[in-house]
C-alpha positions, 0 to 999 in steps of 0.5 A, spaced: 492 560 583 493 565 578 500 563 578 498 556 576 493 559 570 499 563 567 504 557 567 499 553 564 497 559 559 505 560 558 506 552 557 500 552 551 503 558 548 510 554 547 507 548 544 507 548 537 501 546 533 501 539 530 499 538 523 499 531 519 504 531 514 501 529 507 501 522 506 506 519 501 500 514 499 493 514 497 490 508 500 484 506 496 479 500 498 480 495 492 473 492 494 471 493 501 465 488 500 469 482 498 476 484 500 476 488 507 483 490 509 486 490 501 488 496 499 491 499 493 495 505 493 492 509 487 498 514 488 503 508 486 499 507 479 504 508 473 505 506 466 511 502 464 510 501 457 505 502 452 506 496 447 505 491 451 501 495 456 505 494 462 502 498 469 505 498 476 501 499 483 502 497 490 497 493 494 497 492 501 493 488 506 492 491 513 490 487 519 486 487 524 491 484 529 498 484 528 502 478 526 509 476 527 514 474 522 516 467 522 523 470 519 525 475 525 520 474 530 518 481 530 510 483 530 508 487 524 501 490 522 501 490 515 504 488 508 505 491 502 507 488 495 509 492 488 505 489 483 507 489 475 501 488 471 502 486 464 495 489 461 496 486 454 498 479 456 493 479 462 499 477 467 502 480 473 509 479 477 511 480 485 518 481 487 517 482 494 513 482 500 514 488 505 512 487 512 511 494 516 511 494 524 505 499 523 498 499 520 496 502 513 504 500 511 507 505 516 512 505 521 519 501 521 520 496 515 520 489 519 522 485 513 522 485 505 522 478 503 523 476 495 518 473 492 519 467 488 515 464 483 510 469 481 513 472 474 508 473 469 503 469 473 495 469 470 491 474 473 485 470 472 487 465 478 488 470 483 482 475 485 485 480 488 490 481 481 483 481 477 480 486 481 487 490 480 487 489 473 480 492 472 482 498 476 489 499 474 489 497 466 486 501 461 480 498 457 482 497 450 483 502 446 483 507 451 489 511 455 492 508 461 490 512 468 497 515 469 
């Protein structure tokens, strides 16, 4: 019995402590009440230009159940899109959609699909983009968040 206890203590001593790596992103709910599962990466917010005021941000959708890619047939748990918001013109552009195997835009990249037709689209037509604009774009006369 003592041998087993010593073996267990020895095994425990050899196990390195596991610490979570700092996240590369800071996912923040966009609007938990009306848009559950939609998040933006507050660490990704950046200003591209001052005049016109153009900002970038990454938005993601986290699904309760995995979905299957029509292109690859692989399962994915979340989707992320880099967004360019022209705050001055009140438009947005999306160039790609990334499907991730894991939840919270983690795990292997299942596919990256180019997005056609969303170039300088009006923010007013998309509720997600309207919310993003309110969060990311500075109020008139104010400085950008980053």
